[in-house]
Backbone as JSON, one array per atom type, in Angstrom:
{
  "sequence": "TLIASLLPSFNRVVDEEKSISLDNVDEIQVILSSESVHVHQSEAGDEVRFHYHGNCWPKFNLAIENANGKLSVRRESLFRLGDMTLDIYLPADYSGTLDVKVSSGAVTTEALNLENFRLNASSGNLTADTINAAIVSIRSNSGAVDVKSINAERLAITTHSGNITTGQCAVREAVV",
  "N": [[38.54, 240.43, 168.29], [37.22, 239.63, 171.58], [39.1, 240.13, 173.67], [40.92, 241.87, 172.43], [39.24, 244.05, 171.92], [38.82, 244.97, 174.48], [41.19, 246.11, 175.08], [41.81, 248.7, 173.73], [43.92, 250.54, 173.37], [46.06, 249.06, 172.61], [45.52, 248.14, 170.09], [46.38, 248.18, 166.66], [46.17, 249.85, 163.6], [45.85, 248.27, 160.52], [46.41, 248.51, 157.14], [47.0, 247.36, 154.35], [48.05, 246.94, 151.04], [48.81, 244.82, 148.34], [49.97, 244.04, 145.13], [50.46, 241.38, 142.96], [52.24, 239.81, 140.37], [50.84, 237.44, 138.14], [52.23, 235.93, 136.38], [53.36, 232.85, 135.29], [52.12, 231.63, 137.48], [50.15, 229.13, 138.79], [48.75, 228.37, 140.98], [47.16, 229.69, 143.82], [47.61, 229.98, 147.17], [46.15, 230.44, 150.28], [46.7, 230.88, 153.62], [45.37, 231.32, 156.66], [44.23, 232.41, 159.94], [41.96, 233.43, 161.97], [41.01, 235.42, 160.38], [38.7, 237.12, 158.22], [37.99, 236.23, 154.87], [37.58, 237.52, 151.72], [36.76, 236.91, 148.45], [37.02, 238.46, 145.45], [36.01, 239.1, 142.09], [37.9, 240.65, 139.67], [38.65, 242.98, 136.99], [39.92, 241.61, 133.89], [43.35, 240.7, 133.8], [46.9, 240.71, 134.63], [47.65, 240.55, 137.27], [47.16, 239.74, 140.72], [45.42, 241.16, 143.42], [45.87, 241.96, 146.83], [44.24, 243.0, 149.73], [44.75, 243.76, 152.9], [43.32, 244.36, 155.92], [42.24, 246.1, 158.93], [42.04, 246.0, 162.55], [44.52, 245.18, 164.9], [46.58, 243.45, 167.31], [49.7, 242.1, 167.97], [50.84, 244.57, 165.56], [51.15, 243.52, 162.21], [52.14, 242.26, 158.99], [51.23, 240.95, 155.73], [52.72, 237.97, 154.5], [54.07, 237.08, 151.51], [54.86, 234.66, 149.19], [56.35, 233.58, 146.23], [56.83, 230.81, 144.48], [57.85, 228.21, 142.34], [55.51, 228.19, 140.71], [53.5, 228.53, 142.56], [51.73, 230.74, 144.53], [51.96, 231.79, 147.7], [50.2, 232.9, 150.52], [50.22, 234.31, 153.67], [49.98, 235.36, 157.13], [52.47, 237.29, 158.84], [52.92, 236.88, 161.59], [52.3, 234.37, 164.05], [50.74, 234.68, 166.32], [48.08, 236.76, 167.25], [45.8, 239.38, 168.14], [42.61, 240.68, 167.42], [40.62, 242.09, 164.73], [40.58, 241.2, 161.57], [40.64, 241.46, 157.97], [41.01, 239.92, 154.8], [40.93, 240.91, 151.58], [40.72, 239.56, 148.41], [41.47, 240.16, 145.12], [40.83, 238.68, 142.33], [41.87, 238.39, 138.98], [39.54, 238.33, 136.28], [40.25, 236.58, 134.26], [41.92, 234.72, 135.43], [42.57, 231.34, 135.8], [43.53, 229.27, 137.32], [44.33, 227.42, 140.28], [42.69, 227.96, 143.38], [43.32, 227.9, 146.71], [42.19, 227.9, 149.89], [42.78, 228.16, 153.29], [41.52, 228.33, 156.47], [41.18, 228.9, 160.0], [39.09, 229.86, 161.81], [37.92, 231.89, 160.42], [35.54, 233.59, 158.34], [34.65, 232.88, 154.95], [33.98, 234.39, 151.91], [32.85, 234.43, 148.55], [32.73, 235.86, 145.29], [31.41, 235.15, 142.02], [33.28, 232.51, 140.63], [35.62, 231.25, 138.26], [37.51, 228.66, 137.84], [40.32, 226.32, 137.66], [40.68, 224.59, 139.83], [39.1, 224.64, 143.01], [39.65, 224.91, 146.37], [38.72, 224.66, 149.75], [39.41, 224.74, 153.12], [38.28, 224.71, 156.3], [38.22, 225.17, 159.79], [36.25, 226.13, 161.7], [35.02, 228.11, 160.31], [32.66, 229.83, 158.2], [31.46, 229.33, 154.82], [30.39, 231.3, 152.21], [29.25, 231.45, 149.04], [28.95, 232.65, 145.69], [28.72, 231.68, 142.58], [30.48, 228.79, 141.72], [32.59, 227.66, 139.37], [34.45, 225.06, 138.4], [36.87, 222.52, 137.6], [37.53, 220.75, 139.66], [36.14, 220.8, 142.83], [36.6, 221.22, 146.2], [35.47, 221.23, 149.41], [35.86, 221.57, 152.79], [34.79, 221.51, 156.1], [34.85, 221.71, 159.58], [32.99, 222.63, 161.56], [31.63, 224.72, 160.41], [29.15, 226.48, 158.46], [28.17, 225.84, 155.09], [27.35, 227.52, 152.25], [26.43, 227.69, 149.07], [25.56, 229.23, 146.12], [25.58, 228.25, 143.45], [27.04, 225.46, 141.84], [29.26, 224.21, 139.46], [30.91, 221.51, 138.35], [33.39, 219.0, 137.56], [34.26, 217.15, 139.46], [33.16, 216.99, 142.79], [33.52, 217.56, 146.22], [32.14, 217.89, 149.29], [32.29, 218.35, 152.67], [31.23, 218.39, 156.06], [31.33, 218.37, 159.58], [29.63, 219.25, 161.66], [28.22, 221.36, 160.62], [25.83, 223.07, 158.48], [25.03, 222.28, 155.07], [24.27, 223.99, 152.21], [23.13, 224.22, 148.97], [22.41, 225.73, 145.85], [21.69, 225.49, 142.56], [23.3, 222.66, 141.25], [25.6, 221.13, 139.32], [27.27, 218.37, 138.57], [29.65, 215.75, 137.74], [30.7, 213.78, 139.38], [30.26, 213.26, 142.79], [30.9, 213.72, 146.27], [29.41, 213.93, 149.24]],
  "CA": [[38.13, 239.52, 169.34], [36.83, 240.26, 172.82], [40.27, 240.62, 174.4], [41.45, 243.02, 171.71], [38.34, 245.19, 172.09], [38.98, 245.47, 175.84], [42.48, 246.79, 175.15], [41.89, 249.49, 172.5], [45.18, 251.25, 173.2], [47.03, 248.15, 172.01], [45.16, 247.87, 168.7], [47.08, 248.9, 165.62], [45.47, 249.82, 162.32], [46.58, 247.67, 159.4], [45.77, 248.79, 155.85], [48.08, 247.0, 153.46], [47.68, 246.44, 149.72], [49.9, 244.31, 147.52], [49.62, 243.46, 143.84], [51.48, 240.41, 142.58], [52.1, 239.29, 139.02], [50.42, 236.05, 138.02], [53.04, 235.25, 135.38], [53.82, 231.53, 135.71], [51.45, 231.19, 138.71], [48.96, 228.34, 138.52], [48.05, 228.12, 142.23], [47.2, 230.69, 144.89], [47.29, 229.34, 148.44], [45.98, 231.4, 151.36], [46.64, 230.2, 154.91], [45.14, 232.3, 157.71], [43.61, 231.86, 161.14], [40.59, 233.9, 162.22], [40.67, 236.51, 159.48], [37.69, 236.93, 157.18], [38.57, 236.26, 153.53], [36.58, 237.84, 150.69], [37.34, 236.76, 147.11], [36.3, 239.28, 144.47], [36.49, 238.98, 140.72], [38.2, 241.98, 139.13], [38.82, 242.99, 135.54], [40.98, 240.76, 133.37], [44.67, 241.3, 133.96], [47.96, 239.76, 134.96], [48.02, 240.68, 138.67], [46.17, 239.54, 141.78], [45.62, 242.21, 144.44], [45.5, 241.61, 148.19], [44.03, 244.14, 150.63], [44.71, 243.23, 154.27], [42.96, 245.54, 156.71], [41.54, 245.93, 160.2], [42.76, 246.38, 163.76], [45.06, 244.01, 165.57], [47.76, 243.57, 168.14], [50.6, 243.17, 167.49], [50.68, 244.91, 164.14], [51.98, 242.71, 161.32], [51.78, 242.36, 157.57], [51.15, 239.7, 154.98], [53.93, 237.4, 153.91], [53.7, 236.49, 150.23], [55.99, 233.98, 148.57], [56.04, 233.07, 144.9], [57.85, 229.82, 144.13], [57.44, 227.02, 141.59], [54.14, 228.29, 140.21], [52.56, 228.65, 143.67], [51.75, 231.99, 145.27], [51.51, 231.49, 149.06], [49.87, 234.1, 151.29], [49.96, 234.06, 155.09], [50.39, 236.52, 157.91], [53.82, 237.15, 159.36], [52.93, 236.46, 162.99], [51.37, 233.3, 164.39], [49.86, 235.15, 167.38], [47.54, 238.11, 167.09], [44.46, 239.68, 168.63], [42.01, 241.73, 166.61], [39.61, 241.8, 163.71], [41.25, 241.48, 160.31], [40.01, 240.97, 156.74], [41.81, 239.87, 153.59], [40.19, 240.96, 150.32], [41.52, 239.08, 147.29], [40.89, 240.57, 143.85], [41.34, 237.79, 141.28], [41.48, 238.81, 137.63], [38.49, 237.5, 135.69], [40.82, 235.56, 133.39], [42.74, 233.74, 136.17], [41.85, 230.07, 135.75], [44.3, 228.24, 138.02], [43.81, 226.86, 141.53], [42.6, 228.79, 144.58], [43.3, 227.02, 147.88], [42.05, 228.76, 151.07], [42.74, 227.44, 154.56], [41.3, 229.22, 157.61], [40.74, 228.2, 161.21], [37.75, 230.28, 162.21], [37.48, 233.03, 159.64], [34.51, 233.39, 157.32], [35.12, 233.03, 153.58], [32.93, 234.7, 150.95], [33.37, 234.58, 147.19], [31.87, 236.2, 144.16], [31.48, 234.08, 141.02], [34.65, 232.1, 140.32], [35.86, 230.29, 137.18], [38.86, 228.18, 138.15], [40.62, 224.92, 137.41], [40.39, 223.92, 141.1], [38.79, 225.47, 144.18], [39.72, 224.14, 147.61], [38.55, 225.4, 150.99], [39.49, 223.93, 154.33], [38.0, 225.6, 157.43], [37.89, 224.47, 161.04], [34.93, 226.55, 162.16], [34.57, 229.25, 159.54], [31.58, 229.62, 157.23], [31.69, 229.68, 153.42], [29.26, 231.79, 151.44], [29.78, 231.65, 147.69], [28.01, 232.84, 144.59], [28.83, 230.55, 141.66], [31.82, 228.22, 141.6], [32.81, 226.83, 138.19], [35.81, 224.52, 138.47], [36.93, 221.09, 137.33], [37.5, 220.07, 140.95], [35.75, 221.64, 143.97], [36.73, 220.5, 147.46], [35.14, 222.11, 150.53], [35.85, 220.84, 154.05], [34.58, 222.35, 157.27], [34.52, 220.91, 160.76], [31.73, 223.06, 162.17], [31.08, 225.89, 159.76], [28.11, 226.3, 157.45], [28.56, 225.99, 153.69], [26.21, 228.0, 151.47], [26.89, 228.0, 147.72], [24.43, 229.46, 145.23], [25.63, 227.38, 142.27], [28.31, 224.76, 141.63], [29.43, 223.45, 138.23], [32.22, 220.87, 138.51], [33.56, 217.6, 137.18], [34.29, 216.43, 140.74], [32.78, 217.82, 143.93], [33.54, 216.94, 147.55], [31.78, 218.82, 150.36], [32.09, 217.65, 153.94], [31.23, 219.15, 157.31], [30.98, 217.48, 160.68], [28.47, 219.73, 162.41], [27.63, 222.53, 159.97], [24.85, 222.83, 157.43], [25.44, 222.46, 153.68], [23.17, 224.45, 151.38], [23.52, 224.59, 147.61], [21.33, 225.95, 144.89], [21.93, 224.65, 141.39], [24.52, 221.89, 141.38], [25.8, 220.25, 138.17], [28.56, 217.69, 138.71], [29.71, 214.37, 137.25], [31.04, 212.9, 140.5], [30.12, 214.03, 144.02], [30.98, 213.12, 147.6], [28.85, 214.92, 150.18]],
  "C": [[37.83, 240.29, 170.6], [38.01, 240.86, 173.55], [40.82, 241.87, 173.74], [40.55, 244.24, 171.88], [38.43, 245.77, 173.49], [40.27, 246.26, 176.01], [42.69, 247.67, 173.93], [43.22, 250.2, 172.3], [46.25, 250.36, 172.58], [46.74, 247.86, 170.55], [45.96, 248.76, 167.75], [46.31, 248.75, 164.32], [46.4, 249.22, 161.27], [45.77, 247.97, 158.15], [46.83, 248.6, 154.78], [47.52, 246.46, 152.15], [48.93, 245.99, 148.98], [49.32, 243.75, 146.24], [50.78, 242.59, 143.39], [51.2, 239.9, 141.17], [51.71, 237.82, 139.05], [51.17, 235.31, 136.91], [53.59, 233.96, 135.97], [53.23, 231.05, 137.04], [50.22, 230.38, 138.31], [48.23, 227.94, 139.8], [48.26, 229.28, 143.19], [46.74, 229.99, 146.15], [47.26, 230.41, 149.52], [45.83, 230.61, 152.66], [46.54, 231.26, 156.0], [44.45, 231.64, 158.89], [42.17, 232.34, 161.27], [40.19, 235.08, 161.34], [39.51, 236.13, 158.56], [38.4, 237.05, 155.83], [37.43, 236.49, 152.54], [37.28, 237.76, 149.33], [36.44, 237.48, 146.12], [36.86, 238.99, 143.09], [36.69, 240.39, 140.18], [38.32, 241.88, 137.61], [39.94, 242.03, 135.14], [42.32, 241.47, 133.53], [45.69, 240.25, 134.36], [48.45, 239.89, 136.4], [46.84, 240.35, 139.58], [46.48, 240.6, 142.84], [45.1, 241.71, 145.77], [45.35, 242.88, 149.0], [43.79, 243.56, 152.02], [44.45, 244.4, 155.2], [42.19, 245.17, 157.97], [42.38, 246.45, 161.34], [43.27, 245.13, 164.45], [46.21, 244.4, 166.49], [48.45, 242.23, 168.18], [50.35, 243.43, 166.01], [51.64, 244.04, 163.32], [51.43, 242.82, 159.91], [51.62, 240.98, 156.97], [52.53, 239.27, 154.53], [53.49, 236.69, 152.64], [54.95, 235.91, 149.59], [55.53, 233.4, 147.24], [57.15, 232.12, 144.49], [57.21, 228.65, 143.4], [55.98, 227.04, 141.15], [53.09, 228.43, 141.29], [52.8, 229.97, 144.4], [51.15, 231.72, 146.64], [51.35, 232.78, 149.85], [49.55, 233.68, 152.72], [50.3, 235.34, 155.84], [51.73, 236.23, 158.56], [53.86, 236.54, 160.76], [51.94, 235.33, 163.22], [50.35, 233.77, 165.41], [49.37, 236.55, 167.06], [46.17, 238.19, 167.74], [43.89, 240.76, 167.73], [41.02, 241.2, 165.6], [40.18, 242.2, 162.36], [40.48, 240.85, 159.15], [41.04, 240.97, 155.62], [40.86, 239.86, 152.4], [41.15, 240.54, 149.22], [40.79, 239.46, 146.01], [41.54, 239.75, 142.75], [40.93, 238.32, 139.92], [40.48, 237.82, 137.04], [39.06, 236.38, 134.82], [41.79, 234.61, 134.1], [41.96, 232.44, 136.23], [42.59, 228.94, 136.44], [43.56, 227.71, 139.24], [43.77, 227.94, 142.6], [42.4, 227.85, 145.75], [43.3, 227.92, 149.12], [41.92, 227.88, 152.3], [42.6, 228.46, 155.68], [40.88, 228.38, 158.82], [39.31, 228.58, 161.55], [37.24, 231.49, 161.44], [36.42, 232.65, 158.62], [35.11, 233.64, 155.94], [33.91, 233.32, 152.7], [33.58, 234.85, 149.58], [32.28, 235.1, 146.27], [31.98, 235.03, 143.19], [32.93, 233.81, 140.65], [34.65, 231.1, 139.17], [37.3, 229.86, 137.29], [39.07, 226.76, 137.66], [40.24, 224.1, 138.65], [40.07, 224.96, 142.16], [38.8, 224.56, 145.39], [39.55, 225.08, 148.79], [38.61, 224.41, 152.13], [39.34, 224.89, 155.51], [37.67, 224.77, 158.66], [36.48, 224.83, 161.5], [34.41, 227.77, 161.41], [33.48, 228.87, 158.55], [32.06, 229.98, 155.83], [30.37, 230.12, 152.82], [29.79, 232.12, 150.06], [28.65, 231.86, 146.7], [28.09, 231.6, 143.71], [30.28, 230.09, 141.62], [31.82, 227.29, 140.39], [34.25, 226.36, 138.24], [35.77, 223.03, 138.14], [36.81, 220.3, 138.63], [37.17, 221.09, 142.04], [35.82, 220.77, 145.21], [36.5, 221.48, 148.6], [35.03, 221.25, 151.78], [35.71, 221.82, 155.2], [34.24, 221.44, 158.44], [33.18, 221.32, 161.35], [31.12, 224.29, 161.53], [30.02, 225.53, 158.73], [28.7, 226.55, 156.07], [27.31, 226.37, 152.91], [26.72, 228.47, 150.12], [25.68, 228.1, 146.81], [24.4, 228.48, 144.06], [27.02, 226.76, 142.15], [28.24, 224.02, 140.3], [30.82, 222.86, 138.28], [32.21, 219.46, 137.92], [33.49, 216.74, 138.44], [34.03, 217.41, 141.87], [32.88, 216.99, 145.2], [33.24, 218.04, 148.56], [31.56, 218.0, 151.62], [32.08, 218.66, 155.08], [30.78, 218.2, 158.4], [29.74, 217.95, 161.43], [27.84, 220.98, 161.82], [26.63, 222.13, 158.91], [25.49, 223.04, 156.06], [24.2, 222.84, 152.88], [23.72, 224.81, 150.01], [22.26, 224.85, 146.79], [21.52, 224.98, 143.75], [23.28, 223.96, 141.54], [24.61, 220.91, 140.21], [27.2, 219.67, 138.24], [28.49, 216.3, 138.11], [29.88, 213.39, 138.41], [31.0, 213.73, 141.77], [30.26, 213.17, 145.25], [30.52, 214.2, 148.57], [28.66, 214.25, 151.52]]
}
């Protein structure tokens, strides 16, 4: 952010990687503020990898909790200045739920094959390749939504002041 760039001596480099087992995990929930989130598809496997990196003040790390089949990811501190990114590497064979909540961070995804995909953003943009999921729910107050292809049983996309752009869209039930 602007304030953080004006105070370079306060910026701290963060470069943190964590791999977490997906045994008995059927939902991954990510709750962040202004961080950019990039979802990548990796090779098949039994672990999801998180790479949290950038410059910020104060320096902090990710907090990851695994309870009752839900893997929750957030940052430790509520307050921060800086420019941070979370890269998520989902195994190609993970087919549970991905739930991403951001305030103003941009979210990008590669092709995803999931049971459910949920995105809730206040002012962040979503750019996605292909989303294949039984249920797709995308909500944005003022961010743009751009999805190349959606295949879903149920689809809900809403934005109050942003544009919605989709390429191929095959759904049984849609609310736009």
